[in-house]
C-alpha positions as CSV (number, residue, x, y, z in Angstrom):
1,X,122.1,-59.9,5.2
2,X,122.3,-59.8,8.9
3,X,120.9,-63.4,9.5
4,X,124.2,-64.3,7.4
5,X,127.4,-65.7,8.2
6,X,130.7,-63.0,7.3
7,X,132.5,-65.8,5.1
8,X,135.3,-63.5,4.6
9,X,135.4,-63.5,9.0
10,X,134.4,-66.9,9.1
11,X,132.5,-65.3,12.3
12,X,128.6,-66.8,13.2
13,X,126.1,-64.5,12.3
14,X,124.1,-63.6,15.1
15,X,120.3,-62.8,15.0
16,X,119.5,-59.9,16.9
17,X,116.0,-60.1,18.8
18,X,114.1,-57.1,17.7
19,X,111.8,-55.5,20.7
20,X,110.3,-52.8,18.8
21,X,109.9,-51.3,15.6
22,X,111.0,-47.6,14.6
23,X,107.0,-46.8,13.3
24,X,106.1,-48.6,17.3
25,X,108.7,-46.3,19.0
26,X,107.6,-43.2,17.2
27,X,103.4,-44.2,18.4
28,X,105.0,-45.0,21.9
29,X,106.4,-41.5,22.0
30,X,103.5,-40.0,20.5
31,X,100.8,-41.2,23.1
32,X,103.4,-40.4,26.1
33,X,103.5,-37.3,24.9
34,X,100.1,-36.7,24.5
35,X,99.4,-37.9,27.7
36,X,102.0,-35.5,29.2
37,X,100.3,-32.3,27.6
38,X,96.6,-33.7,28.1
39,X,96.0,-35.6,31.2
40,X,96.9,-32.8,33.5
41,X,94.1,-30.9,32.0
42,X,91.5,-33.5,32.3
43,X,92.3,-34.3,35.6
44,X,91.6,-30.4,36.0
45,X,88.5,-30.9,34.1
46,X,87.2,-33.9,36.8
47,X,88.5,-32.0,39.5
48,X,86.5,-28.8,39.0
49,X,82.8,-30.7,39.6
50,X,84.4,-32.8,42.1
51,X,82.7,-31.6,45.5
52,X,85.1,-31.3,47.7
53,X,88.4,-28.5,48.5
54,X,91.2,-28.5,47.7
55,X,91.1,-29.9,44.1
56,X,90.9,-33.8,44.0
57,X,90.3,-36.6,41.5
58,X,91.2,-39.6,44.1
59,X,88.9,-38.1,47.1
60,X,85.4,-38.3,45.1
61,X,82.9,-36.9,46.8
62,X,79.8,-35.7,44.5
63,X,79.5,-33.7,41.4
64,X,78.7,-30.3,42.2
65,X,78.7,-26.6,39.8
66,X,79.0,-24.3,42.9
67,X,82.8,-23.8,41.4
68,X,81.7,-22.2,38.6
69,X,78.4,-20.6,40.0
70,X,80.4,-18.8,42.1
71,X,80.7,-15.6,39.8
72,X,76.8,-15.5,40.0
73,X,75.3,-17.6,42.9
74,X,73.5,-15.0,45.3
75,X,75.1,-13.8,48.3
76,X,73.4,-15.9,51.0
77,X,74.4,-19.0,48.8
78,X,78.3,-17.7,48.6
79,X,78.2,-16.5,52.7
80,X,76.7,-20.7,54.0
81,X,79.5,-22.4,51.7
82,X,82.2,-22.4,53.8
83,X,85.1,-22.4,50.8
84,X,83.3,-20.0,48.4
85,X,82.9,-17.5,51.4
86,X,86.3,-17.2,52.2
87,X,86.5,-15.6,48.6
88,X,86.7,-12.5,47.8
89,X,84.4,-12.2,44.3
90,X,84.3,-8.5,43.8
91,X,87.9,-8.4,44.0
92,X,88.4,-10.9,41.6
93,X,85.7,-9.6,39.0
94,X,87.5,-6.5,39.3
95,X,91.0,-8.5,38.6
96,X,89.5,-9.8,35.8
97,X,87.7,-6.6,33.9
98,X,91.4,-5.0,34.6
99,X,93.6,-8.0,32.5
100,X,90.4,-6.7,29.8
101,X,91.4,-3.2,29.9
102,X,95.0,-3.9,29.6
103,X,94.8,-6.1,26.7
104,X,92.1,-3.4,25.5
105,X,95.4,-1.0,25.0
106,X,98.1,-3.5,24.7
107,X,96.6,-4.8,21.6
108,X,96.4,-1.8,19.4
109,X,100.1,-0.8,20.5
110,X,101.7,-4.2,19.9
111,X,99.8,-3.9,16.3
112,X,100.9,-0.5,15.2
113,X,104.6,-1.2,16.9
114,X,104.5,-4.6,15.3
115,X,103.6,-3.0,12.1
116,X,105.8,-0.4,12.1
117,X,108.9,-3.1,13.0
118,X,107.8,-5.3,9.9
119,X,107.5,-2.7,7.3
120,X,111.2,-1.8,8.4
121,X,112.8,-5.0,8.2
122,X,111.0,-6.1,5.1
123,X,111.1,-3.2,3.4
124,X,114.1,-1.1,3.8
125,X,117.3,-2.9,3.2
126,X,120.4,-1.9,4.9
127,X,123.7,-3.9,6.6
128,X,121.5,-2.9,9.8
129,X,118.8,-4.9,9.0
130,X,120.5,-8.2,10.8
131,X,120.8,-5.3,14.0
132,X,118.0,-4.3,14.1
133,X,115.8,-7.5,13.6
134,X,117.9,-8.6,17.1
135,X,116.9,-5.1,18.6
136,X,113.6,-5.4,18.3
137,X,113.2,-8.8,19.1
138,X,115.1,-8.7,22.5
139,X,112.6,-8.1,25.0
140,X,111.0,-11.1,23.5
141,X,113.8,-13.1,24.3
142,X,114.1,-11.2,28.1
143,X,113.3,-12.5,31.9
144,X,109.6,-11.0,32.3
145,X,111.1,-10.3,35.7
146,X,114.0,-8.1,34.0
147,X,110.9,-6.1,31.8
148,X,108.3,-5.6,34.8
149,X,111.5,-4.1,36.6
150,X,113.1,-2.0,34.2
151,X,108.7,-0.3,33.5
152,X,108.6,0.0,37.3
153,X,111.8,1.6,37.4
154,X,112.0,3.7,34.4
155,X,108.9,5.0,34.8
156,X,108.8,5.4,38.6
157,X,111.6,8.1,38.0
158,X,109.5,10.2,35.5
159,X,107.3,10.1,38.1
160,X,104.4,7.8,37.2
161,X,103.1,5.1,40.0
162,X,103.1,1.5,39.3
163,X,99.4,0.2,37.9
164,X,98.0,0.0,34.9
165,X,99.9,2.2,33.2
166,X,103.0,0.3,33.8
167,X,101.6,-3.2,33.3
168,X,100.5,-1.9,29.4
169,X,104.1,-0.4,28.7
170,X,106.0,-4.0,30.3
171,X,103.5,-6.1,28.3
172,X,104.2,-4.0,25.1
173,X,107.5,-3.9,25.4
174,X,107.7,-7.6,24.1
175,X,104.2,-8.6,23.6
176,X,104.9,-6.8,20.7
177,X,106.9,-8.9,18.6
178,X,104.9,-11.5,18.2
179,X,102.2,-9.6,16.0
180,X,105.9,-8.2,14.3
181,X,106.9,-12.4,13.4
182,X,103.4,-12.7,11.9
183,X,103.4,-9.8,9.9
184,X,106.5,-10.5,8.4
185,X,105.6,-13.7,7.5
186,X,102.9,-12.1,5.5
187,X,105.0,-9.2,4.1
188,X,107.4,-11.5,2.4
189,X,105.1,-13.2,0.8
190,X,103.4,-10.0,-0.8
191,X,104.6,-9.2,-4.3
192,X,106.8,-5.9,-4.3
193,X,106.0,-5.2,-8.1
194,X,102.0,-4.5,-7.0
195,X,103.2,-1.3,-4.5
196,X,105.7,-0.8,-7.3
197,X,103.5,-0.6,-10.2
198,X,101.3,2.1,-8.0
199,X,103.9,4.1,-7.2
200,X,104.3,4.2,-11.1
201,X,100.9,5.0,-11.7
202,X,101.3,8.2,-9.4
203,X,99.5,7.2,-6.2
204,X,101.2,8.1,-2.9
205,X,102.8,6.1,-0.3
206,X,100.6,6.3,2.4
207,X,97.7,5.6,-0.5
208,X,99.8,2.6,-2.0
209,X,99.8,0.9,1.7
210,X,95.9,1.9,2.8
211,X,95.0,0.1,-0.1
212,X,97.2,-2.6,-0.9
213,X,99.3,-3.3,1.9
214,X,96.6,-3.2,4.5
215,X,94.4,-4.9,3.0
216,X,96.5,-7.8,2.3
217,X,97.7,-8.1,6.0
218,X,94.2,-7.6,7.0
219,X,94.3,-12.1,7.8
220,X,97.5,-12.0,9.1
221,X,96.6,-8.6,12.0
222,X,93.5,-10.6,13.1
223,X,95.7,-13.4,14.4
224,X,98.3,-11.0,15.8
225,X,95.3,-9.5,17.6
226,X,94.3,-12.5,19.2
227,X,97.2,-14.0,19.9
228,X,98.2,-10.5,21.2
229,X,95.6,-10.6,23.6
230,X,95.9,-14.0,24.7
231,X,99.9,-13.3,25.9
232,X,98.5,-10.1,27.6
233,X,95.5,-11.7,29.3
234,X,97.7,-14.7,30.6
235,X,101.1,-12.8,31.7
236,X,102.2,-13.2,34.8
237,X,105.6,-12.5,35.4
238,X,106.4,-9.1,33.8
239,X,102.7,-8.4,35.2
240,X,103.4,-9.3,38.8
241,X,106.8,-6.7,38.8
242,X,104.9,-4.0,37.4
243,X,101.8,-3.9,38.6
244,X,102.1,-2.2,42.2
245,X,98.9,-2.6,44.1
246,X,96.7,-3.5,41.2
247,X,95.9,-7.3,40.1
248,X,94.9,-8.7,37.0
249,X,93.3,-11.9,36.1
250,X,96.5,-13.7,36.0
251,X,98.1,-12.3,39.3
252,X,94.8,-12.9,41.0
253,X,94.4,-16.7,40.1
254,X,98.3,-16.9,40.9
255,X,97.8,-15.6,44.9
256,X,94.8,-18.2,45.0
257,X,96.9,-21.0,43.7
258,X,99.8,-19.6,47.0
259,X,97.2,-20.0,49.1
260,X,99.0,-23.0,51.7
261,X,95.8,-25.1,52.1
262,X,95.4,-25.3,48.6
263,X,93.6,-23.7,46.0
264,X,90.2,-23.4,45.4
265,X,88.7,-25.3,43.0
266,X,87.2,-22.1,41.9
267,X,90.5,-21.9,39.4
268,X,89.7,-25.4,37.9
269,X,86.6,-24.0,37.1
270,X,88.2,-20.7,35.5
271,X,90.5,-22.9,33.5
272,X,88.0,-25.1,32.0
273,X,86.1,-22.5,31.0
274,X,88.8,-21.3,29.2
275,X,89.8,-24.5,27.3
276,X,86.2,-24.8,26.2
277,X,86.5,-21.7,25.0
278,X,89.9,-22.2,23.4
279,X,88.4,-25.3,21.4
280,X,85.2,-23.9,20.7
281,X,87.3,-20.9,19.0
282,X,89.6,-23.2,17.1
283,X,87.0,-25.3,16.2
284,X,85.0,-22.3,14.3
285,X,87.8,-21.4,12.6
286,X,88.4,-24.6,11.4
287,X,85.1,-24.6,10.2
288,X,85.0,-20.9,8.6
289,X,88.6,-22.3,6.8
290,X,87.0,-25.1,5.4
291,X,83.6,-23.3,3.8
292,X,86.0,-20.9,2.5
293,X,88.1,-22.8,0.9
294,X,85.1,-24.2,-0.8
């Protein structure tokens, strides 16, 4: 119809050139998005095996694995390298241990608080549910700087020095929101009639929760624990303002990245290992899910 003349107005038809179709535009956008997301990761992986510091992919000086071997190479080899000898390996490993310790405390606290909030919002019917919803989710929307400073000031007034404890408290305030959302989505699909039938048959509320609700939430609890652990390990803003003189994995990497001469390629090696572990975990999850579905 667009190629025919408008018989009512007498205007001649105009053929507009079609430069790109809608499907082509979507394909172009998809490839641009994938490049934007994954090209920096690919460059990071390549620079992690390049024997040059600061990391580069344009100034290629040969393949090396010393940036990965930094964590286990002998002390003599470490001191002989002009780049690696400037790094404090013991401190880096200690900061990583602090992150694991913090995450080991944050994960169970976040799961308990998130489970309590999810049960409250899904099982307690009240006009205050909407207000309670925003109150419980507000820490997730607050800037990390605000959460870190507020935890630092609050616990400082109680005589608690800034350190790993304040990091745990500051992280828990917002990480607990992730398990709550995951568990709420699971609880909303659980038939309430099962719990009501168990209560009618004489089971106590605690027994109903332990025998019905908790097993039903087991997959969601596992997913929430993984997300809480990752959120704790990678958190920087909140941890930075609540740590005092302590350090974590994320804050130490941030300090190394602020080197005016360029960050050491060890950071790229650590990032590559994290990517490989993430891909391996995702692949294992996919295989187990397909096997369970069969």
